N, C-alpha and C positions, 0 to 999 in steps of 0.2 A: 795663788793656791786657795781652793775652796775648803772652808772648814765646816764640817757638818755639825748639826745640833747635838749637844751633849744630853740635855734633859728634855724628854718628850712627855709632856703632862696631858693625861686624859681628863676630860670634863664631860659629865653626862649631857647628852643631847637634849634632854627634856628639862634642863636647868639653865635657861638662857640668861638668867641673872648672874650666873657664875662665869660666863664666857670671858668678859673683860677682866674679872678678878683673876682668872687663871693666867691671862697675859701679864697681869701685874705681879705675878709670883716670881718672875725672873726666869721662867722656863724658856729655853731656846726655841721650843716648838710647842704649840698647844693643839691637841687633837680633840675635836668635838666627836663624841662617841655615840653612834646610833645603834651599836651592836650590844655588847654585854651590859652596858650601863643603863639600858632602857628595857623595861618590861614589854612583852609582846603586845599587850593591849594599849600601850602608849607609843608604839613605833610611828604610826602615822602622824599623831599630834606632835611628836618630837621632830619629825622631818619638817613639818610646817613651821615649827618654831625656829628651827635652824635656817630655813629658807628666809623667813622674815628678817632674822638678825643679820644674815650675811648678804642679802640682796641690797641692803641699805648702805653697805660699806663701799668706799671708793678705792680700796687697795686690798690685796690678799693678806689676810691675817691668820687664818686657821686652816689646818688640815682636817678633813672630815673622814672618820672611819665609818664607811657604809656597812650595811649588813652583808653577810657572805653570799657568795654566788648561788648557793642552793636554797635560798630563802625567797619567800614571796615579796619581800621588801627591797631586794637588791636593785632590780632594774628601775624602780620608781625613785629610789635614793639617788642613783646616778643621774637619771633624767632630770630630776628636780634641782639638783645641787651643783653638779659638776662645773657648769659654766658661770656660776655666780661670781661677782667681782671680789667677794670677801674670801673665796676659797683659794687657798695656796697650794692645794694638792689633795689627793684622795688616797686613803689607806684601805687595802682590801684584806680582811681577816680570812684565815684559812686558805690563803693562796697556795696553789699546788703546782701550777704549770704556766708557761708563758701565755698560752691562749686565754687564760682567765682574764687577762687585761685588755683584750681586743676592744670590747665595747666601751670600757672605761676610758681607754686612751682616746678614742674618737670623740667621746663626749667632753673630755677634759681639755681638749684643744691645746695640748702641749704642756699642761701643768704636770708637775712631778707626781709619779705614782709610787706608793709605798706598799711593800708586801709584808704581811705578818705570816711568818713561818711557824705553824702550830701543829702540824700533823706529821706522822711517819711518812706519808706519801710525799709531802713537801720536801722532806730531807732526801728521800730517794730520787726525787726529780729536780734537785737543786740546779744541776747543770743546765737543764732546760729552762727552769723558772727565771734564772738570772738573765736570760736572753730577751726577756719581754721588752719590746720597744717602749721607751718612756719611763722605765723603771729606774728609780734613783737610789733605793736603799732597801735592805732587808731588816726586819725586826724579828727577834726570836721570842715567840709566845711560849715561854717555858712552862707555865702552869698547864695550859691545854696540851702541850706536847707530852708532858709527863703522863697525863691522864690517858692520852691516846696510845702511848707506847707501853703503859703499864710500868713505868719507872718511878720509884719512890726515892726522891732526892734530886737536888738541883745544882750540885757542885760536881764532884768527880763523876757522878753517875751520867751526866750529860755533857761533860767537857769535850768529849770526842765530837759531839754534834756542834758545839760552839766552833771548834776548829774548822769543820767542814763549811759552816756558814761564812766564816772569815775568809777562808781560801777561795771559795766560789765567788764571794763579793769582790775580792781583789782581782781574781782572774777576769771578771766581767767589767772591771773598771767602775764598780759602784762605790759609793761612800762606805766607809767603815761601818759595819752593821750595829744594830742597837740590841742590847741585852734585855731580858725580861724583867718583870717587876719583882721587887722585894715586898712581900705581903705583910710583914710585921711592921706596922706603922709606928710602933713605940720604941723600936730598937735602932737607934741611930748608928751604933757601932756596927751592927750587922749590915746595915745599908752601906756604910763606908767600905766595909770588907767586901761585900758583894760587888760594889762598883769598881774597886781596885782589882778584883779578880777578873772582871769583864775586861777592863783596860789591858791587863797583862795578856789576855788571850787575843787582843787585837780589835776589840769592839771600840766604837767611837762614841757610844751613847747608851742611855738606859731609860727604859720606860718608867714613868712615875704615875702613881695613882692618887697622890695627895700633894698639895702645894708644899708641905713641910719637908718633903723629900728633895725638892728641887735644889736648894742651896748645897746640900751635901753632895749630890750627884755632880753639880757644876764644879765644885772644888776638887772632887776626886779626879776629874778628867783634865784638870789643869796641870801642866808640867810643874814639877817641884822647883824650888829655888836652886837646888843643886843641879837639876837638869838644865835650867836656863843658863846658869853660870857656865856649865860645860859646853853647851851649844854655842854660847857667845864666844868662848875661847877657841872653839873649833873654827868658827867663821873668821875670827880675827887671824888665826894661824894660817889659813889658806889664802888670805887676801894678799895678792901680789906675790905669792910664793912660787918658787920653781923647784921641781924635784920633790923628794920625799919630805913629808911634814909629820911631826908627832905632837900629840897633846897627852899629857900625863903619862908619857912614856909609851904611848900606843900609836901605831901608824894610822894616819888618817887617809882613808880611801873614799871612793865615791859613795858607797852605801852609808858610811859614817857621816859624810857631809849631808847626804839626803835626809838622814834622821835628824841631824842638827837643824836643818832648815825647817822640817816639819814641826819640831818642838817650838822653835821661835815663832813660826807662823801661828800655831795654836795659842801660844802665850799672848802674842800681840792681838789676836782676834778676840780673846775672852778676858783679858786682864781687867777691863772695866767692870766685868760682871763678877769678879772674884769676891 
């Protein structure tokens, strides 16, 4: 069972000295950002810096967020970086339809593609977007989406959108999606609450904009001790059993067993990072 990254940490593309520091933060995935984190007059220099840093690597270590399809930098970003050995995948901001990924998929040569869902059009086109060949995961760009939709609030106000992203991801066989950033870097309790909220809605990860957010996000996506205990007892109860089996007075059927397996797989995959 493949377990998707919980913490996805962005690092500015024009700060090459931070790339390896970001990896040392404990983030499950590091995204070098050529879009929002880089000013327009530094885009080309940032691309060159990322090229130099990743061309010298012998294994894929970083996902790169290229500039959006409607910019002058997008095609050059993809052309210069997609095939580098240090690139583990490409992330497309403001992705809205499956066809947006055609050129990226060809250039990436089978590397995973990630879509940032940030516009009203993307939500209305989700059923098409998730069919993009090579697409591995959706991430919800909550801040940009709220601005585009004219919605003020990132909880109940957009939870119906979260549900659509989770269901469309599940329907297409993609990894559980990634929720958007928590922008208050000083409020650990709010970050914990936001991450637990995303987890309850079926998200499997959260975008991070500072290394201090990583540990909190990672912990929040780990199954609790009570969950692990319950899942262990479920798997023990069905081992060699015939007929109906109950745990804690509740009948154990296939969906319950599947949930127990997922919990234990997640726990085993990430317990060393807890």
